C-alpha positions in Angstrom: -12.9 29.3 14.3 -10.5 29.0 16.7 -10.5 25.4 18.3 -9.3 24.5 21.9 -8.0 21.6 22.0 -7.2 21.1 25.6 -10.2 18.6 26.3 -7.9 16.0 24.6 -5.6 16.3 28.0 -8.5 14.5 29.4 -6.9 11.2 27.6 -3.9 11.0 29.7 -6.8 10.2 32.7 -7.8 6.9 31.6 -10.6 5.2 32.9 -12.9 7.3 34.9 -16.1 7.2 36.4 -18.8 9.2 36.6 -21.4 8.5 38.8 -23.4 11.7 38.2 -24.1 11.0 35.5 -27.7 8.8 34.2 -27.7 5.2 33.5 -27.1 5.0 29.4 -30.1 5.3 27.5 -29.3 5.0 23.8 -30.3 7.3 21.5 -32.0 6.4 19.0 -30.9 9.4 16.8 -28.0 6.6 16.5 -27.7 3.6 14.9 -27.2 1.2 17.2 -25.8 -2.1 16.5 -28.7 -5.1 17.0 -28.8 -6.8 20.5 -27.7 -10.1 20.3 -28.9 -13.0 21.6 -27.0 -13.6 25.1 -25.6 -17.2 24.8 -24.1 -17.6 28.6 -25.9 -19.5 30.7 -25.9 -18.4 34.6 -22.2 -19.2 35.7 -21.1 -17.6 32.5 -22.5 -14.7 33.2 -21.1 -14.4 36.2 -17.8 -14.7 34.7 -18.3 -11.6 32.2 -19.3 -9.5 34.9 -15.4 -10.3 36.7 -14.1 -10.3 33.7 -15.4 -6.6 33.0 -15.1 -5.5 36.3 -11.0 -5.8 36.2 -10.8 -2.5 34.8 -12.3 -0.9 37.7 -10.8 -0.1 41.7 -12.9 -2.6 43.9 -15.3 0.2 45.3 -17.2 0.9 42.5 -17.9 -2.4 41.8 -20.9 -2.3 44.0 -22.4 0.0 41.7 -21.1 -0.9 38.2 -22.4 -4.5 38.7 -25.7 -4.0 37.9 -24.9 -1.3 35.3 -23.0 -4.4 33.4 -25.7 -7.3 34.1 -27.9 -4.9 32.7 -25.8 -4.3 29.3 -25.2 -8.0 29.4 -28.6 -9.5 29.8 -30.5 -6.5 27.6 -27.6 -6.1 24.4 -26.0 -9.5 24.6 -22.9 -7.7 25.7 -21.3 -5.2 28.0 -20.1 -1.8 25.8 -19.6 0.3 29.3 -22.2 2.6 28.1 -21.6 4.9 30.8 -18.1 5.3 29.9 -19.0 7.1 26.5 -16.8 10.4 26.4 -18.4 13.8 25.9 -16.1 15.5 23.6 -16.9 14.9 19.7 -15.4 12.0 18.0 -13.2 12.5 15.5 -10.0 12.8 13.8 -8.4 15.5 15.5 -4.8 17.0 14.2 -2.3 14.9 15.2 -0.1 17.5 16.6 -3.1 17.9 19.3 -3.0 15.4 21.1 -0.8 14.8 24.5 1.7 12.1 23.3 4.9 11.9 24.0 5.9 10.8 20.6 4.7 11.5 17.3 4.0 8.1 16.3 1.4 7.7 19.1 -0.1 10.8 18.6 -0.8 9.4 14.7 -2.3 6.2 15.8 -5.0 8.5 18.3 -5.8 10.6 15.3 -6.6 6.6 13.5 -8.1 5.7 16.7 -10.7 8.6 17.1 -11.1 8.2 12.9 -12.5 4.6 13.5 -14.8 6.1 16.1 -16.2 9.1 14.2 -20.0 9.4 13.8 -19.5 10.2 10.2 -17.5 6.9 10.0 -18.6 4.2 12.3 -21.4 1.8 11.5 -22.4 1.5 15.1 -20.4 4.3 17.3 -21.3 3.7 20.1 -21.0 0.1 20.6 -17.8 1.1 19.0 -17.9 -0.6 15.9 -16.8 0.5 13.0 -18.5 -1.4 9.9 -19.8 -4.7 8.6 -22.0 -4.8 11.4 -20.0 -6.4 14.1 -15.9 -5.2 13.0 -15.0 -3.8 16.8 -12.2 -1.5 17.4 -12.4 -1.8 21.7 -14.7 -4.8 22.9 -16.0 -1.7 25.5 -15.1 1.6 26.7 -12.7 0.8 29.2 -10.5 -0.6 27.1 -10.9 2.5 24.5 -9.8 4.8 27.7 -6.7 2.8 28.7 -5.4 2.3 25.6 -5.5 6.1 24.9 -3.7 6.5 28.0 -1.0 4.3 27.3 -0.7 5.9 24.1 -0.4 9.0 26.0 2.3 7.5 27.7 4.3 5.5 25.4 7.6 6.7 24.4 9.8 5.0 21.0 11.2 2.4 22.7 7.7 1.0 24.1 5.5 -1.2 22.1 1.5 -1.3 23.3 0.3 -4.7 23.3 -3.4 -5.1 22.0 -5.4 -8.7 22.7 -8.4 -8.2 21.1 -9.4 -4.6 22.1 -7.6 -5.1 25.6 -5.0 -3.5 26.2 -1.9 -5.6 27.9 0.6 -3.1 28.4 3.2 -1.3 27.3 7.1 -3.2 26.8 10.2 -2.3 26.6 11.6 -2.7 22.3 13.1 -0.2 20.7 12.4 2.1 18.2 12.5 -0.2 14.8 9.9 -2.3 16.3 6.0 -1.5 16.0 4.7 1.2 18.4 1.6 -1.2 19.1 1.1 -5.4 17.6 -2.2 -5.8 17.4 -4.1 -9.6 17.2 -7.6 -9.9 17.0 -9.9 -12.6 17.4 -6.6 -15.3 17.6 -8.7 -18.7 18.6 -7.3 -21.9 18.6 -8.5 -23.6 15.7 -10.9 -26.0 16.8 -12.7 -23.4 19.2 -13.0 -20.9 15.8 -17.0 -21.6 15.2 -19.0 -18.4 15.0 -20.7 -20.0 18.7 -18.0 -19.9 20.1 -17.2 -16.2 18.8 -20.7 -15.1 20.3 -19.9 -16.9 23.6 -16.4 -15.4 24.0 -17.4 -11.9 22.9 -20.0 -11.9 25.4 -17.3 -13.0 27.7 -15.0 -10.1 26.9 -12.5 -12.4 25.7 -12.6 -11.7 22.3 -14.1 -9.8 19.4 -14.5 -9.2 15.8 -11.9 -6.9 14.6 -13.2 -7.1 10.6 -10.2 -5.6 8.6 -9.5 -1.9 8.7 -11.7 -2.0 12.1 -9.5 -3.9 14.9 -6.1 -2.7 13.2 -7.0 0.9 13.6 -6.7 1.9 9.5 -10.3 2.2 8.3 -11.0 5.5 5.9 -14.8 5.5 5.8 -16.5 3.9 2.6 -13.9 6.1 0.2 -11.5 2.1 0.3 -14.3 0.2 -0.8 -15.4 2.2 -3.5 -11.8 2.5 -5.4 -12.7 -1.1 -5.2 -15.9 -1.2 -6.6 -15.2 1.2 -8.9 -12.3 -0.7 -10.6 -14.4 -4.2 -10.0 -17.6 -3.3 -12.2 -14.7 -1.3 -14.9 -13.4 -4.7 -15.2 -16.4 -6.8 -15.0 -18.2 -4.8 -17.5 -15.0 -5.8 -19.9 -15.0 -9.0 -19.2 -19.1 -10.2 -19.4 -19.9 -7.3 -21.8 -17.0 -6.8 -23.2 -16.7 -2.7 -23.6 -15.5 0.0 -21.1 -18.6 2.3 -21.4 -20.5 1.5 -18.5 -23.7 4.1 -20.2 -27.0 2.2 -20.3 -25.7 -0.8 -18.0 -27.6 -2.0 -14.8 -26.0 -2.8 -11.9 -28.3 -4.5 -9.1 -27.0 -5.1 -5.8 -28.4 -5.1 -1.8 -26.8 -3.0 1.0 -25.8 1.1 2.1 -23.9 0.4 4.8 -20.1 1.0 6.2 -19.0 -1.6 2.9 -22.1 -1.8 0.8 -22.6 1.9 0.6 -20.3 2.0 -1.7 -21.7 0.5 -4.5 -24.0 3.2 -5.6 -21.2 6.2 -5.4 -18.8 3.8 -7.4 -22.0 3.3 -9.7 -21.8 7.3 -10.0 -18.5 7.7 -10.6 -18.2 5.0 -14.0 -21.6 6.7 -15.1 -23.9 3.0 -14.8 -27.4 2.8 -13.3 -27.1 1.1 -10.0 -30.3 0.3 -7.5 -29.2 -0.6 -4.4 -31.8 -2.1 -1.9 -30.9 -1.5 1.6 -33.6 -2.3 4.8 -32.7 0.4 7.1 -33.9 3.6 7.0 -31.2 5.3 8.8 -28.3 3.5 6.6 -30.2 4.8 3.1 -30.7 8.5 4.5 -27.1 8.7 5.9 -25.9 7.7 2.3 -28.3 10.3 0.6 -26.7 12.9 3.0 -23.1 12.0 1.8 -24.6 12.3 -1.9 -23.4 9.2 -2.1 -26.6 7.9 -3.7 -29.2 10.2 -5.6 -32.7 9.2 -5.3 -34.3 7.1 -2.4 -37.7 4.9 -3.3 -39.9 2.5 -1.6 -42.0 1.5 -4.0 -40.2 -1.9 -6.0 -43.0 -0.8 -9.5 -41.2 2.9 -9.4 -37.6 1.3 -9.0 -38.4 -0.8 -12.1 -39.6 2.2 -14.1 -37.0 4.4 -13.3 -34.8 1.7 -14.2 -36.4 1.3 -17.7 -36.5 4.7 -18.0 -33.2 5.3 -17.2 -31.5 2.5 -19.5 -33.5 4.2 -22.8 -32.1 7.4 -21.7 -28.2 5.9 -21.3 -28.4 8.3 -18.1 -26.6 7.4 -14.9 -28.5 6.9 -12.4 -28.2 6.0 -8.1 -31.0 4.4 -7.0 -31.8 3.4 -2.7 -34.4 1.4 -2.9 -35.7 1.1 0.8 -37.1 -2.6 1.3 -35.6 -5.7 0.7 -33.4 -6.9 -2.2 -35.4 -10.6 -2.2 -38.1 -8.5 -3.2 -36.3 -6.6 -5.8 -35.1 -9.4 -7.6 -38.2 -11.0 -7.5 -39.9 -8.4 -9.2 -36.9 -7.9 -11.7 -37.2 -11.7 -12.9 -40.9 -11.3 -13.9 -39.5 -9.1 -16.5 -40.0 -10.7 -19.7 -36.9 -9.3 -21.2 -33.9 -8.8 -18.7 -33.1 -5.5 -18.1 -30.3 -6.5 -15.2 -26.7 -6.6 -16.9 -25.1 -6.9 -13.5 -25.8 -8.5 -10.3 -23.7 -8.9 -6.8 -24.9 -9.1 -3.3 -23.2 -6.9 -0.5 -25.4 -7.9 2.4 -23.3 -9.1 5.8 -23.3 -12.7 5.5 -20.2 -13.3 8.0 -23.1 -12.3 10.6 -26.5 -13.5 9.1 -28.4 -13.7 12.5 -27.8 -11.3 14.0 -27.9 -8.3 11.7 -26.3 -9.1 9.0 -28.7 -10.5 6.6 -33.1 -9.3 7.1 -35.3 -11.8 5.8 -37.6 -11.6 3.3 -40.8 -12.4 5.4 -40.4 -9.8 8.2 -40.0 -6.3 8.7 -36.6 -4.4 9.9 -38.0 -4.2 13.6 -39.7 -7.8 13.7 -36.5 -8.7 12.4 -34.7 -7.4 15.2 -36.9 -8.3 17.9 -36.8 -12.0 16.7 -33.9 -12.3 16.6 -33.2 -12.2 19.7 -36.1 -13.7 20.8 -36.9 -16.2 18.5 -33.2 -17.1 17.1 -33.6 -20.6 15.8 -37.2 -19.2 13.8 -35.2 -16.4 12.6 -32.4 -18.6 11.0 -35.2 -20.6 9.5 -36.3 -17.6 7.7 -32.8 -16.4 6.7 -32.3 -19.5 5.0 -36.2 -19.3 3.8 -35.3 -15.9 2.5 -31.4 -16.6 0.9 -34.1 -19.8 -1.0 -36.1 -17.2 -2.8 -33.0 -15.1 -3.4 -31.3 -17.4 -5.0 -34.4 -18.8 -7.3 -34.8 -14.9 -8.4 -31.2 -14.5 -9.6 -30.9 -17.9 -10.9 -33.8 -17.0 -13.7 -32.6 -13.4 -14.5 -28.8 -15.2 -14.9 -30.8 -17.3 -17.7 -32.1 -14.7 -19.6 -28.6 -12.6 -19.9 -27.7 -11.3 -16.3 -24.2 -12.0 -15.0 -24.0 -12.2 -10.9 -21.2 -12.9 -9.2 -19.9 -13.3 -5.6 -18.9 -10.2 -3.7 -17.0 -11.8 -1.1 -19.6 -11.9 1.7 -20.3 -15.6 2.0 -23.2 -15.1 -0.4 -22.8 -18.5 -1.8 -21.2 -19.8 1.2 -24.2 -19.2 3.4 -27.1 -19.4 0.3 -25.2 -23.4 0.1 -26.0 -23.8 3.7 -29.4 -22.7 3.2 -29.7 -25.4 0.6 -30.8 -23.0 -2.2 -29.6 -24.0 -5.7 -26.2 -22.9 -5.8 -23.7 -25.5 -6.9 -22.3 -26.2 -10.1 -24.3 -28.8 -12.5 -20.6 -30.8 -13.2 -19.2 -30.6 -10.3 -21.5 -29.8 -6.9 -18.0 -29.2 -5.0 -18.0 -25.4 -6.7 -20.4 -22.7 -7.0 -22.8 -21.8 -10.0 -21.4 -18.5 -9.9 -18.2 -17.0 -9.8 -16.5 -14.9 -6.6 -15.7 -11.1 -8.0 -11.6 -12.4 -7.0 -11.9 -15.4 -9.3 -13.1 -13.7 -13.0 -12.4 -10.1 -11.9 -9.9 -9.0 -9.6 -7.7 -12.1 -8.7 -5.4 -11.2 -11.6 -5.1 -7.6 -10.5 -3.9 -8.6 -8.0 -1.4 -10.9 -8.9 0.5 -7.9 -10.5 0.6 -6.8 -7.5 -1.8 -4.0 -7.5 -4.0 -3.7 -4.4 -5.8 -1.4 -2.0 -2.7 1.3 -0.9 -4.2 4.0 1.2 -2.7 7.1 2.6 -4.0 9.7 5.7 -3.0 12.9 6.3 -2.9 13.8 10.3 -2.5 17.2 10.0 -6.0 17.0 8.6 -6.2 19.2 6.3 -7.4 19.5 3.0 -4.6 21.0 1.3 -2.3 18.3 2.2 -4.3 15.8 0.7 -4.5 17.7 -2.4 -0.9 17.8 -2.5 -0.3 14.2 -2.3 -2.9 13.5 -5.0 -0.4 15.4 -7.2 2.7 13.6 -6.1 0.7 9.7 -6.5 -0.5 11.4 -10.0 3.1 12.3 -11.4 4.3 9.0 -9.6 2.2 7.1 -12.3 2.9 8.9 -15.1 6.6 8.4 -14.6 5.4 4.8 -14.7 3.2 4.7 -17.2 6.4 4.9 -19.6 8.5 2.7 -17.8 6.3 -0.4 -17.5 5.2 -3.3 -19.4 1.7 -2.7 -21.1 -0.1 -5.5 -19.1 1.3 -3.2 -16.2 0.8 0.5 -17.6 -3.1 -0.8 -18.3 -3.4 -1.2 -14.7 -1.6 2.5 -13.9 -3.8 4.2 -16.3 -6.9 2.7 -15.1 -5.5 4.6 -11.5 -4.0 7.6 -12.9 -8.0 8.0 -13.6 -8.9 7.2 -10.7 -6.2 9.7 -8.7 -7.1 12.7 -11.2 -10.7 12.9 -10.7 -10.1 11.6 -6.7 -11.1 15.4 -5.5 -13.9 15.7 -7.2 -15.4 12.8 -6.5 -16.1 13.9 -2.9 -14.8 11.1 -1.0 -13.5 12.0 1.7 -15.6 10.9 5.3 -13.8 11.6 8.5 -10.2 11.9 8.0 -8.4 13.3 4.7 -7.5 10.2 3.9 -6.7 8.5 0.0 -6.6 5.4 -1.9 -4.6 4.0 -4.8 -5.0 0.4 -6.2 -1.2 0.4 -6.8 1.6 -1.6 -7.3 5.4 -2.3 -5.8 6.9 -0.1 -7.4 4.0 2.5 -7.6 3.9 2.2 -3.3 7.2 2.8 -2.7 8.0 5.4 -5.3 5.4 7.5 -3.7 6.0 6.5 -0.2 9.5 8.2 -0.8 8.4 11.6 -2.2 5.2 12.0 0.4 8.2 11.1 2.8 10.5 13.7 1.3 7.4 16.4 0.4 6.8 15.6 4.9 11.1 16.9 5.2 10.6 20.1 3.2 7.3 21.0 4.9 5.4 21.1 2.0 3.1 18.9 3.8 2.0 20.3 7.0 2.2 16.5 9.5 3.1 13.0 9.2 1.2 10.6 6.5 0.1 7.0 7.2 0.7 4.4 4.7 -1.7 1.6 5.2 -4.0 -0.9 2.8 -7.1 -3.0 3.3 -5.9 -6.2 4.8 -8.2 -7.4 1.5 -4.9 -7.2 -1.0 -1.9 -8.9 -2.2 -0.7 -10.3 0.2 -3.0 -9.9 3.4 -5.3 -12.4 3.4 -6.1 -16.0 3.5 -9.3 -16.7 2.8 -11.0 -19.2 0.2 -13.9 -17.7 -1.1 -12.6 -14.0 -1.1 -8.8 -13.2 -1.9 -7.6 -16.8 -2.3 -10.5 -17.8 -3.9 -8.6 -17.9 -7.2 -5.8 -20.1 -6.0 -6.2 -23.5 -7.6 -3.2 -25.9 -6.4 -5.3 -27.0 -3.2 -3.8 -24.1 -0.6 -6.2 -21.5 -0.5 -7.8 -23.3 3.2 -4.3 -22.3 4.6 -3.0 -19.2 6.2 0.4 -19.2 6.0 0.9 -15.9 3.7 -1.0 -13.8 6.3 0.6 -15.2 9.2 3.9 -14.0 7.5 3.1 -11.1 5.8 2.6 -9.7 9.8 5.4 -11.1 11.3 7.9 -9.9 7.8 6.4 -6.2 8.3 6.9 -6.2 12.1 10.4 -6.7 11.5 11.1 -4.4 8.6 10.0 -1.0 9.7 5.8 -1.2 10.5 4.5 1.5 12.7 1.6 -1.4 13.9 0.8 -4.4 12.9 -2.7 -6.2 13.2 -3.2 -10.2 12.7 -7.2 -11.1 12.5 -9.1 -14.1 12.3 -12.5 -13.1 10.0 -13.1 -10.2 7.8 -15.6 -10.4 4.7 -16.5 -14.0 5.2 -16.5 -14.5 8.5 -15.1 -16.1 11.8 -13.1 -19.2 11.2 -13.2 -18.7 6.7 -10.3 -15.9 6.7 -6.7 -15.2 8.3 -5.9 -11.5 7.5 -3.7 -9.1 8.6 -2.8 -5.2 7.8 -0.2 -2.5 9.6 -0.1 1.2 9.6 3.5 2.5 8.7 4.5 6.8 9.4 5.9 9.0 7.4 7.4 11.9 9.5 9.9 13.1 6.8 13.3 11.0 8.0 15.6 8.9 7.1 14.3 6.3 9.1 11.3 6.6 7.7 12.4 6.4 4.1 14.6 3.0 4.9 11.5 1.8 6.7 8.8 2.3 3.2 11.8 1.2 0.7 12.0 -2.4 3.0 8.6 -3.1 3.9 6.1 -2.2 1.3 8.6 -4.0 -1.0 8.0 -7.5 1.0 4.1 -6.4 1.5 3.7 -7.1 -1.5 6.3 -9.5 -3.0 5.2 -12.3 -0.5 1.8 -12.8 -1.9 3.3 -12.4 -5.5 5.5 -15.1 -4.5 2.7 -17.2 -3.6 0.8 -16.7 -6.0 2.9 -17.3 -8.4 4.1 -20.7 -7.0 0.4 -21.4 -7.1 0.2 -21.3 -11.0 -0.9 -17.6 -11.7 0.3 -16.6 -15.1 0.4 -13.0 -14.1 2.0 -12.8 -10.5 4.5 -15.3 -12.3 5.3 -12.5 -14.9 5.2 -10.4 -12.1 7.5 -11.4 -8.9 10.3 -12.6 -12.7 10.2 -8.5 -12.8 10.4 -8.3 -9.7 13.8 -10.1 -8.9 15.2 -8.4 -12.0 14.9 -5.5 -10.4 16.0 -6.3 -6.6 19.0 -8.5 -6.8 18.2 -9.7 -3.5 14.9 -11.3 -4.1 15.2 -14.9 -5.0 12.1 -16.7 -5.1 11.3 -20.0 -6.2 9.6 -20.7 -9.2 7.7 -23.4 -10.0 7.9 -25.7 -12.9 4.5 -27.2 -14.5 3.5 -31.1 -15.3 1.8 -32.1 -18.4 2.4 -35.7 -17.1 0.3 -36.5 -14.3 -3.1 -36.1 -16.5 -1.6 -38.8 -18.6 -1.7 -41.0 -15.7 -4.6 -43.8 -15.4 -6.4 -43.5 -11.5 
């Protein structure tokens, strides 16, 4: 079927207001963000309206002001629903976008993928994942940004401040085309209450990680990480490489957490994931990322027992509260659960990230707005019950870890029994990063990803083959500790197509180290140059990577010299990427564990087949990985020390400070 792309010309027009359209009414067939408790007084509400109206000519204000006030008072935020485009939102082939430079076309492709209804969690609220991970604050920002991109040349840089396009500024061809910052606050004002206030005012937003940096590729991004986490957890805790008959229980089937049953299916285990939103569960069922939907907890237990006895791979979506599931499983005299975790969005516990067991889904959505103090009380009571059930199960032999979603931190604040017995400053359960993934990151392996902007599945298939060949070549040349990781990822890339991971853009994720990322990038660029791949490729990664994130309760939880609460690494990484060739860079406050708890950054790098693209990739990717390896080496990680010394041997211009270890201090009396 021939598609007419003429409608994309409208992107050049910017903000267009059509008063012939009826006032927007939320479409109940589309998932929507929960209404937010309005935290502004009357004067602040006036300020929010004035801030919103700045995007429009004065003659439109009289009609728009009451409409925006209604949105603010009804939903807790001004989304400017009237401006939602009437075309299908998805990533179109890059060359169909009306731009003056190829890099701008590619960025448009990435933005529209983040807002694709099949990809985004709450598309009409411009939220991609995580409950509040926003691409923009409102639809005026979307339209104005696309207009600027249509006008941009390769000697301009677009500055984006928390979704707001500040404008195009003169730069040069090697400078980033976009510099983004999301949620950056003066430190004393980086609290949850300040976020709620300034988001309502239209001053800032929560970009999560890859939502606000235009690099989200659907849940595939976390499927690979979850697959590696489950595989290595099984090796560590159960002392086996096989997950046949292994039972994994967790919660959440949303934008990120929806990866859990898919990862379980890939590994052949029995995964049971609780979800309170029927729309979210049904979306995963339709996509084939969960095999069964069960509403009765007794039936869930019976299914687990039968699948475990048969050692049959199974993925079950339980439509119900995770607390009820944990409590029922704890009643079993003989433990039937091997591995457990949680992926509720506890970075946002009181506005839709966590649903207390005492309320139905609908009751919770109402109470969080009408009686936020009572809702908070119920959330904490629910967390205490959840932890009590988990503790009973771990005493019977289940292994549990925090998945970096602030579960243990928020449970501690609730008063739940999560402290370690020997040290109340520590948690009784590890972060998955401490126990499982930290040593892998220290070897330089992290969630590298690419997007074929032609939109052609054939291009993606060829990139899989190229990446497979690179890994095969490197395995024969690498030390065993590195080769073992390459081998795990070789298995992943070989099965990627059959596992049907693509949702939205033609994208792939692959955990890779410095050498693999660089060599893959160079071979991709050559394939574009030779016309084997029919469009530019975007290289990116999750911010959750070797160098990308400073987060004491997740990515830097395994830093033990006390510096896990500093953020130099993530900030330096974005600065370094920006002058080494990145097409765009982003620096965020927030991410998986919440506002004020993490600083993270990312990039996009366009491979267009040019020699300049190869030069930029070679220079930037080495820095983007080795910066974090060097930091982890300085903090004492043995894998990182081994790795950075190896990197210095291969790159003469790399010269990193290596720490000396001391055993004298422990002999002193204090």
